[in-house]
N, C-alpha and C positions, 0 to 999 in steps of 0.2 A: 455298284454298276447297273445301270440301266441297258445297255449294249443294244437296244432297240429303239427307234424314237417314238413309237407308240407307247411303249415302257415307262421313257423319260417324260412323256406328257402326263402320265398318271401320277408322277410324282408331285409332291407339294410344297417341300421346303429345299428353295434353291438359293445358295450362298455361296460365297467366296471362304475360302479357309486359310487363315495363314498358317506359318511355321515357325518353331522357336527361331530361327536365325533371318527371320524376314526383315528386310530394312523398314525403315520410316514410312517410305512410300507405300509399301504394300499392306502395313497395319493399316495406314491411314484410310488406303481404298477398302480394306476389308470391314472396318468400321463404319463405313459412308457409303455403303454400296445396295443398288436395287437389281434383282435379276427379274425380268420379265418374260415366261413362256406362254405361248399360246400357239395352238393348232396351226398347221399350215395347210396347203392345200386338200392333203389327204393325210390318213393317218402315218404315212411315212415321213411328215415333212412337219416341221416347227419354224415357230416364227421367235426370235430372241432378241431383247434387249439388255443391255447391261448398262445401269448409270451407276457412276461414281460422283455423285452430286458434289461431293466436298471439293473435288478438284476439277469440275466442270467438265467431265467424259463421261462420251456416250457411245458404245458400239453394239450396232443394228446387224443383223445377220438371219440368214435361213439357214436350215439344215436339212439335209437329205440322207435318209438312210439308204445307200449304196446297194447293200444287197436285196432288201426287199424291193428297190426300185428294178432290181435287174439291169444296173447300170452298166454301158457299154464302157465306161471309164475303169471297172474292175482288170477285165484282163491286160490293160496299160500299165495298171499298177504291179499285177503279177510280174509282166516283163521286166520291171524294174530291182524284183527281189534278189540281192547278191546272197549267193550259196556260198556254203563254207565246205569246199572240198578239199584244199589244199592241206591243212594241218588237221591230223588227228587229235592232238591235244588242244584243240581249242574249237569250243563251241561258240558260234556265232548264229544266233537267232534274228532273221529278218524274213517276216511272212506277211501274208496279208490275210489276218483274222478271218474264219467265216463267218461272222457276224461282228455287230459293233463298230463298223465303218462308216462314218457319216462325211459328207461334203458341206463344207462353208460354200455358200454363194451370197449374193446380192451384200456384200461387205461393206457398211459406212461407218465410219469414225469421225463422229461430231465434237467440235472444242467449243463449249459455251462460253469460257471466258478465256479465249487465246492466249491474251498476255499472261496470264497467271499459270499455264499449262507447259510444264517441262518436260523434256524428252526422259527424263528419267521418270516422271509419273507415268507417261505413256507407257513406258517399257513396263512399270512395275504391273500396270492395268491390263496390257495384253498378257504379261506372264500368268496374271490370276485368272485371265480368261480360257488360257490352255489349260491350264491346271485344272479348272473348272472341269471343261470340257475332256478331258483325259480320266476325271474321276468317274464321268459316267460312259465313256465310250473308249474301245480299245484302239481306235485309229481315227483321226482327223485329216482330211485331204481337203486341198483347196487349189483352185488353179489361176494360173499367173494374171490373166485378165481380170480376175476376182479381186486381187488385192492392190491393184495398183497404188490406192492413196495410203495403205498402209503397208507396204513392201518391206520396208526396211524395220518396222517392228515386228511385223511377222517372222520375217526370216532370220534377223539378229537374234532374236529370244529363242530359236529353236534349233539348238545345236545337234540335235537328233534328227534333222528333217533329214528325209530321203526324196530325191527328185525324180520324175517320169515323165513320160510325153504320151499325149493323147490328143489325137487329131492334130497333129503340128503344133502344139501349144505346152508348155511345161506346167506340169501339175507339181504339187508338193505333199507329202504325206509325213505325217509325225503319229508315233505310236506310244503306247504306255510302257512297251517292253525295249 
């Protein structure tokens, strides 16, 4: 786990990984993908492009290290944390990690062969993308305005998603725990 964008940028081998029970769409995308990671405007930002050429999908987005950038979004995320104070027999972990929190922005999904791309293929691709990101970072956040074209895929595929409000806009956060 890189936990910081500048450490993530130092890595050389970026790839999707399938799991044993993965469906055929996931396995197909794992076999035919390419992940390109380039530095962004500074060492706390990265530009990522993920291609699944076999099914004609490309996802482009930028990544920002919220802690390193001292983002004003962090206090808004902290306010959304649910605390377990009612039941002494039940532990519920919902925190904003002290590092490894990134924001996705300027998100674009491109369909090369729109007629051949099914919803299940897009969902498999997005699932793999989130698994990839959560392998490298502890929490991924994004704002409603950034996901308009991919909202149904981002929200549907993340049952562990939490919402928060920042500057009167809905934000979402997904974590590894």
